[in-house]
SEKE-481292 format. One record per residue (C-alpha): residue in one letter; x, y, z. Coordinates in steps of 0.05 Angstrom, whole numbers, padded with zeros to 5 digits, always signed. Layout:
# SEKE-481292
AXYZ...
***
This chain:
# SEKE-481292
M+00000-00001+00000S+00025+00071-00015S+00025+00122+00040A+00028+00196+00035T+00096+00228+00040P+00103+00282+00094L+00109+00354+00069L+00176+00386+00078G+00179+00428+00141T+00131+00383+00181P+00163+00351+00245S+00191+00282+00235S+00240+00237+00270R+00309+00227+00242R+00289+00155+00226G+00227+00179+00188F+00266+00232+00150G+00319+00180+00132R+00263+00135+00102L+00236+00194+00065L+00302+00209+00032A+00313+00134+00015G+00243+00123-00015A+00231+00188-00051G+00299+00207-00079V+00342+00266-00063A+00355+00335-00093A+00407+00386-00072L+00384+00454-00042G+00435+00499-00012G+00483+00441-00004F+00432+00402+00037P+00393+00342+00013V+00318+00354+00003A+00269+00298-00006M+00229+00298-00071A+00158+00274-00057Q+00133+00215-00098A+00063+00216-00123P+00025+00154-00101I-00012+00113-00150R-00051+00048-00132F-00053+00001-00191A-00094-00062-00198L-00075-00121-00244D-00127-00162-00279W-00104-00228-00249R-00053-00261-00202F+00019-00252-00201E+00031-00300-00261G+00078-00293-00318P+00042-00234-00356A+00044-00193-00293A+00119-00182-00310L+00096-00129-00360F+00082-00084-00301L+00125-00110-00245T+00189-00099-00285A+00175-00024-00284L+00169-00028-00209D+00232-00069-00196K+00275-00030-00244G+00255+00037-00214Y+00222+00064-00278F+00161+00090-00237R+00205+00122-00187E+00246+00156-00240E+00179+00188-00263G+00166+00213-00192L+00113+00160-00177D+00104+00115-00118V+00065+00059-00152T+00034+00002-00113I+00014-00059-00157E-00037-00108-00131P-00063-00175-00159G-00135-00177-00188G-00193-00224-00197G-00209-00215-00270S-00205-00163-00329R-00277-00140-00316E-00267-00132-00241A-00208-00085-00253I-00257-00035-00283Q-00302-00036-00222R-00238-00025-00177V-00222+00040-00210A-00294+00062-00219T-00310+00056-00145G-00247+00099-00128G-00207+00046-00092Y-00153+00048-00146D-00123+00101-00190A-00111+00056-00250A-00117-00015-00272F-00103-00066-00325G-00173-00086-00354D-00213-00106-00414V-00228-00047-00459T-00289-00080-00488S-00318-00086-00420L-00299-00015-00408I-00340+00007-00470R-00399-00031-00441F-00388-00001-00373R-00385+00071-00402D-00452+00057-00437E-00486+00034-00374H-00456+00085-00327P-00455+00152-00367A-00434+00193-00306I-00369+00158-00297D-00316+00179-00347L-00266+00119-00343K-00215+00121-00399A-00164+00069-00429V-00101+00107-00439M-00055+00052-00466I-00072-00010-00503V-00029-00067-00479Y-00061-00130-00513D-00066-00107-00585R-00095-00175-00599P-00146-00200-00546P-00130-00268-00513F-00204-00283-00508A-00209-00359-00521I-00250-00423-00514V-00207-00479-00492G-00231-00551-00503R-00205-00622-00509K-00202-00666-00572S-00222-00725-00530R-00287-00689-00515G-00302-00675-00588I-00275-00604-00594T-00238-00585-00658A-00213-00521-00689D-00282-00514-00721P-00326-00472-00678K-00386-00510-00698S-00355-00569-00659L-00381-00531-00595E-00452-00549-00614G-00479-00604-00571K-00428-00592-00519K-00425-00567-00447L-00384-00503-00437G-00362-00477-00371A-00354-00403-00358P-00344-00359-00297A-00401-00306-00300T-00350-00248-00296D-00301-00275-00346A-00281-00225-00400A-00276-00279-00454F-00345-00305-00437A-00371-00235-00446Q-00351-00238-00518W-00390-00304-00531P-00449-00268-00566I-00400-00237-00616F-00361-00301-00629R-00425-00342-00633K-00457-00293-00685L-00394-00290-00727N-00386-00364-00732G-00459-00383-00741I-00464-00426-00677D-00533-00447-00654D-00538-00424-00583G-00596-00473-00570K-00548-00531-00581I-00499-00507-00528K-00505-00521-00455L-00473-00466-00412E-00456-00478-00341T-00435-00423-00293I-00373-00443-00256G-00320-00408-00213F-00250-00387-00235P-00216-00435-00186V-00254-00497-00214R-00253-00477-00287E-00191-00519-00310P-00200-00575-00260M-00270-00587-00288L-00245-00589-00359A-00187-00634-00337S-00237-00684-00303G-00285-00683-00362E-00343-00650-00325V-00344-00598-00381D-00325-00603-00453A-00294-00534-00461I-00282-00469-00420F-00278-00395-00431G-00216-00358-00411F-00155-00319-00433A-00112-00367-00474Q-00049-00359-00431S-00088-00372-00370A-00136-00430-00387A-00094-00469-00436I-00031-00467-00400T-00062-00482-00332L-00095-00542-00365K-00028-00565-00390A+00002-00554-00321R-00052-00601-00291G-00026-00659-00337V-00073-00654-00396P-00032-00675-00457M-00019-00615-00505D-00044-00656-00565D-00112-00660-00528I-00119-00585-00517V-00155-00544-00569T-00150-00468-00562L-00198-00428-00604V-00171-00356-00597M-00229-00313-00616A-00185-00264-00655D-00170-00321-00704Y-00248-00325-00718G-00266-00256-00739V-00267-00221-00670E-00235-00152-00682L-00236-00127-00613Y-00178-00099-00575G-00156-00133-00507N-00131-00106-00443A-00112-00036-00433V-00087+00012-00377I-00148+00044-00349A-00144+00110-00310S-00194+00141-00264P-00225+00209-00282R-00193+00240-00219L-00123+00216-00239I-00133+00243-00311S-00162+00311-00289E-00120+00325-00226R-00054+00292-00243P-00044+00287-00320E+00031+00288-00314A+00027+00227-00267V-00010+00192-00322R+00042+00209-00374G+00096+00187-00327L+00060+00120-00312L+00056+00106-00387R+00126+00125-00401A+00150+00077-00347L+00104+00022-00374A+00127+00030-00444R+00199+00020-00421S+00176-00041-00381V+00140-00073-00438R+00198-00064-00486D+00245-00097-00434V+00199-00156-00426V+00188-00168-00498A+00263-00165-00509D+00281-00213-00451P+00221-00251-00420E+00267-00295-00384A+00299-00242-00344A+00233-00207-00331L+00202-00269-00302A+00244-00258-00237S+00196-00203-00217V+00138-00250-00215L+00174-00309-00183K+00194-00268-00124R+00123-00250-00111N+00094-00320-00124D+00129-00374-00082G+00084-00430-00112A+00097-00411-00186R+00130-00461-00232P+00181-00420-00274E+00172-00462-00337I+00096-00453-00336E+00098-00377-00321L+00151-00366-00376E+00106-00402-00426R+00047-00355-00404L+00091-00294-00412K+00119-00313-00478M+00051-00329-00505V+00026-00260-00483T+00085-00221-00513E+00090-00260-00579Q+00015-00267-00593F-00021-00210-00560V+00028-00152-00545S+00081-00151-00600T+00035-00164-00658P+00052-00146-00732Q+00007-00085-00724V+00045-00061-00664R+00114-00073-00693A+00093-00033-00755N+00056+00024-00720G+00080+00026-00647F+00055+00003-00579G-00003+00031-00541G-00048+00064-00590I-00107+00043-00634D-00123+00042-00707R-00187+00081-00712A-00218+00041-00768R-00209-00023-00730W-00236+00011-00668E-00300+00029-00705R-00305-00043-00731A-00300-00067-00662L-00355-00021-00639D-00397-00049-00694Q-00387-00118-00668I-00401-00098-00596A-00465-00062-00616G-00485-00117-00662T-00502-00165-00604V-00529-00116-00552P-00541-00045-00580L-00507+00011-00545K-00550+00065-00516D-00501+00120-00536R-00449+00095-00582A-00411+00160-00587R-00400+00163-00512A-00388+00091-00501G-00339+00088-00558N-00303+00149-00531A-00266+00100-00483F-00195+00111-00508T-00152+00171-00508G-00081+00171-00535A-00066+00240-00506F-00020+00214-00452L+00020+00163-00491P+00096+00173-00496A+00127+00197-00561E+00122+00150-00619A+00195+00138-00617E+00188+00110-00546R+00134+00061-00566G+00170+00019-00617F+00199-00052-00609
***
């Protein structure tokens, strides 16, 4: 948890002043050290401290946030949609969450002006993961007649109407069962369901880690089947944007450096995750991280055009897909969910 830094001139003990200097950095004033206050930011991840969290933890461990004058606290999350609620309720200044769910949130809560300020998953990892031995193939129609398990708040499950419509799946031939996140992969591994919804790097690799043979795992990444949505983004609170715009810019500069480092050397970056997750298996978390960086972060579009922004034409097509299942009450306001005003210079966003 971040705590406020005492203002200069307020009484403090020698020990407290020493901690202030060590934690906040030092500047010279008249030959004496003066503490430079760090701006606190409470940041929520979308999920646990697993491989992909290295994209953010690297910035913390390498001091990139501190160099921007920020005291950032990063906390694990319980899902990409939950992350939006955490910021909306004021408990967090920023979070890593699903931008499509943000669009829906804006449409349902017009008084709350949450914004995505940096796209991290250019290609969304929304997926349906099944088993060949349960009759699932690369053909989406193979889902018909099967039992699918989905956590009610799962961001991948939220895109089921779009995926189903694009691929001509008869919803009447699908049995959907609401299940919790903790039992999702175990239920598929035991054959209680035929397929599950989830992010590819989470569901598929966790299934493998539970001993299901790779040649029995089928991963239908929705982006391969016509879904043009963007994935997770950095989402900032209205208060952070309006009251501390320079803090938003500093946060994104630090994250851009961090993401470049992780893409360049995921093995080294994984250390930031492992030291926060004693039960993690390094080979599994590295596989998750590499899947994310190679398939969803450093995409051909990002390598050609830079990291963090959007292609406006694709964004409009995504809005068409979102509104094509459940119409938006105010498309203009809901679709105004992203701003690139705080992104680092283009030269700082290339791989």
